[in-house]
SELUM-899937 format. One record per residue (C-alpha): residue in three letters; x, y, z. Coordinates in nm, 3 decimals, m for minus. Each point is the difference from the previous one (the first is absolute). Layout:
BEGIN
PT|ALA|X|Y|Z;
...
//
This chain:
BEGIN
PT|LYS|m0.045|3.393|m0.527;
PT|TYR|0.081|m0.376|0.014;
PT|GLY|0.178|m0.030|m0.334;
PT|HIS|m0.200|m0.297|m0.121;
PT|ALA|m0.336|m0.150|0.095;
PT|TYR|0.178|m0.327|0.086;
PT|ASP|0.201|0.182|0.271;
PT|ALA|m0.318|0.155|0.143;
PT|PHE|m0.168|m0.342|0.012;
PT|LYS|0.302|m0.148|0.179;
PT|LEU|m0.018|0.281|0.258;
PT|ALA|m0.373|m0.058|0.043;
PT|LEU|0.067|m0.362|0.092;
PT|ALA|0.290|0.080|0.235;
PT|GLU|m0.141|0.015|0.350;
PT|GLU|0.311|0.145|0.165;
PT|GLU|0.029|0.294|0.237;
PT|GLY|0.079|0.328|m0.171;
PT|VAL|m0.117|m0.112|m0.346;
PT|ALA|m0.262|0.234|m0.139;
PT|ASP|m0.308|m0.171|m0.144;
PT|PRO|m0.050|0.126|m0.357;
PT|PHE|m0.378|m0.053|0.033;
PT|ALA|m0.029|0.216|0.315;
PT|GLU|m0.033|0.320|m0.207;
PT|LEU|m0.276|m0.141|m0.219;
PT|ASP|m0.361|0.076|0.084;
PT|ILE|m0.140|m0.355|m0.022;
PT|PRO|m0.172|m0.220|0.262;
PT|ASP|0.217|m0.233|0.211;
PT|SER|m0.183|m0.307|m0.133;
PT|ILE|0.109|0.086|m0.354;
PT|LYS|0.357|0.067|0.119;
PT|ASP|0.010|m0.341|0.170;
PT|GLU|m0.138|m0.172|m0.311;
PT|LEU|0.251|0.184|m0.218;
PT|LYS|0.289|m0.103|0.227;
PT|ALA|m0.116|m0.363|m0.004;
PT|TYR|m0.011|0.006|m0.381;
PT|ILE|0.347|0.159|m0.022;
PT|ARG|0.140|m0.253|0.247;
PT|ARG|m0.138|m0.285|m0.211;
PT|ARG|0.136|0.145|m0.326;
PT|LEU|0.345|0.088|0.138;
PT|ALA|0.051|m0.334|0.173;
PT|PRO|0.333|m0.147|m0.110;
PT|GLN|m0.033|m0.287|m0.246;
PT|PRO|0.176|m0.326|0.086;
PT|VAL|0.297|m0.081|m0.224;
PT|LYS|0.102|m0.354|m0.091;
PT|ILE|0.377|m0.060|0.015;
PT|ARG|0.149|m0.305|m0.172;
PT|ALA|0.338|m0.165|m0.040;
PT|ASP|0.095|m0.316|m0.190;
PT|ILE|0.274|m0.218|0.147;
PT|GLU|0.166|m0.328|m0.086;
PT|VAL|0.095|m0.213|0.301;
PT|SER|0.186|m0.329|m0.030;
PT|CYS|0.189|m0.230|0.233;
PT|PHE|0.169|m0.320|m0.116;
PT|THR|0.145|m0.104|0.337;
PT|TYR|m0.133|m0.279|0.219;
PT|GLU|m0.252|0.236|0.168;
PT|GLY|m0.139|0.107|m0.339;
PT|ILE|m0.372|0.074|0.010;
PT|ASP|m0.004|0.031|0.380;
PT|ALA|0.263|0.276|m0.021;
PT|ILE|m0.203|0.179|m0.270;
PT|ARG|m0.322|m0.028|0.202;
PT|GLU|0.175|0.128|0.315;
PT|ALA|0.153|0.294|m0.191;
PT|LEU|m0.332|0.097|m0.160;
PT|GLN|m0.179|m0.017|0.335;
PT|ALA|0.269|0.226|0.149;
PT|GLY|m0.071|0.246|m0.284;
PT|MET|m0.375|m0.015|0.063;
PT|ALA|0.065|0.065|0.371;
PT|CYS|0.148|0.341|m0.093;
PT|GLY|m0.350|0.119|m0.087;
PT|GLY|m0.217|0.162|0.264;
PT|GLU|m0.366|m0.026|0.084;
PT|ASN|m0.088|0.294|m0.228;
PT|THR|0.240|m0.099|m0.279;
PT|PRO|0.017|m0.379|m0.022;
PT|ILE|0.244|m0.144|m0.252;
PT|LYS|m0.135|m0.278|m0.221;
PT|ILE|0.228|m0.232|m0.195;
PT|LYS|m0.137|m0.213|m0.282;
PT|LEU|0.170|m0.263|m0.212;
PT|ILE|m0.018|0.078|m0.372;
PT|ALA|0.208|m0.290|m0.128;
PT|PRO|0.294|m0.152|0.184;
PT|PRO|0.231|0.176|0.088;
PT|ILE|m0.180|0.334|m0.069;
PT|TYR|m0.208|0.160|0.273;
PT|VAL|m0.204|0.323|0.012;
PT|MET|0.003|0.212|0.314;
PT|ASN|m0.270|0.263|0.044;
PT|THR|m0.148|0.230|0.258;
PT|THR|m0.265|0.269|0.002;
PT|THR|0.070|0.327|0.179;
PT|LEU|m0.104|0.364|0.009;
PT|GLU|0.362|0.123|m0.013;
PT|LYS|0.178|m0.100|m0.321;
PT|ASP|0.355|0.066|0.124;
PT|ALA|m0.059|m0.181|0.329;
PT|GLY|m0.141|m0.302|m0.188;
PT|ILE|0.301|m0.017|m0.232;
PT|ALA|0.237|0.029|0.299;
PT|LEU|m0.193|m0.278|0.178;
PT|LEU|0.025|m0.238|m0.297;
PT|ASN|0.372|0.080|m0.040;
PT|LYS|0.052|m0.078|0.370;
PT|ALA|m0.187|m0.330|m0.045;
PT|ILE|0.216|m0.085|m0.303;
PT|ASP|0.315|0.068|0.205;
PT|THR|m0.133|m0.222|0.280;
PT|ILE|m0.076|m0.283|m0.245;
PT|LYS|0.345|0.040|m0.160;
PT|GLU|0.176|m0.021|0.339;
PT|SER|m0.201|m0.307|0.099;
PT|ILE|0.042|m0.189|m0.327;
PT|THR|0.372|0.078|m0.046;
PT|SER|0.070|m0.123|0.355;
PT|LYS|m0.146|m0.336|m0.109;
PT|GLY|0.201|m0.013|m0.324;
PT|GLY|m0.271|0.126|m0.235;
PT|LYS|m0.028|0.312|m0.211;
PT|LEU|m0.246|0.278|m0.077;
PT|ASP|m0.022|0.202|m0.322;
PT|VAL|m0.228|0.301|m0.030;
PT|LYS|m0.178|m0.028|m0.336;
PT|MET|m0.203|0.321|0.046;
PT|ALA|0.083|0.248|0.274;
PT|ALA|m0.277|0.117|0.230;
PT|LYS|m0.224|0.255|m0.172;
PT|ALA|m0.357|0.124|m0.002;
PT|VAL|m0.206|m0.194|m0.252;
PT|SER|m0.308|0.095|m0.195;
PT|VAL|m0.315|m0.200|m0.067;
PT|LYS|0.132|m0.084|m0.348;
PT|GLU|0.317|m0.158|0.142;
PT|GLU|m0.205|m0.197|0.251;
PT|THR|m0.222|m0.144|m0.275;
PT|GLU|0.311|m0.091|m0.202;
PT|LEU|0.141|m0.184|0.304;
PT|GLN|m0.329|m0.184|0.051;
PT|ALA|m0.010|m0.097|m0.369;
PT|MET|0.356|m0.133|0.021;
PT|MET|m0.084|m0.201|0.313;
PT|ASP|m0.311|m0.143|m0.168;
PT|ARG|0.203|m0.093|m0.310;
PT|LEU|0.267|m0.174|0.209;
PT|ALA|m0.266|m0.187|0.197;
PT|MET|m0.161|m0.115|m0.325;
PT|GLU|0.338|m0.117|m0.133;
PT|ASN|0.056|m0.202|0.319;
PT|ASP|m0.339|m0.173|m0.017;
PT|GLU|0.017|m0.356|m0.121;
PT|VAL|m0.171|m0.065|m0.328;
PT|ASP|m0.125|m0.333|m0.139;
PT|GLY|0.287|m0.162|m0.180;
PT|ASP|0.259|0.110|0.254;
PT|GLU|0.016|m0.340|0.166;
PT|PRO|0.237|m0.262|m0.136;
PT|THR|m0.185|m0.265|m0.198;
PT|GLN|m0.008|m0.364|0.106;
PT|ASP|0.079|m0.236|m0.285;
//
């Protein structure tokens, strides 16, 4: 009748006028129906997707770091309350932009819009932006690889005994 159980569950959750409740025909108590709907709602809830893009931003004019900071803040301002855009420094001049959203395509479009905003801002100040990795949905594995790379770069930047010039 519904084609697939998934379709029936979607209809059961839709509380619109004119949509037939698939559980109405079943001879079960209302308390069980309500519990069943709550369980289905919890299981069918959309999972948040993490979207990431790697960019390289540089500016060698007089404004330099201030122009980069202003451009990155303009990119972060593109994010909304539900989908904030975070920008982290990996190693100069490489930055990672990410956002978490329920709609994959909307998240990718949002990051691309932010990249365009950053590009406009930085090129107006004489800088440049290169996209190292276009906006895409990332998995847990890719996130752990990014974290490992950031940890490795942080360790390489830490000063170690013997780094200081010796006084003779």
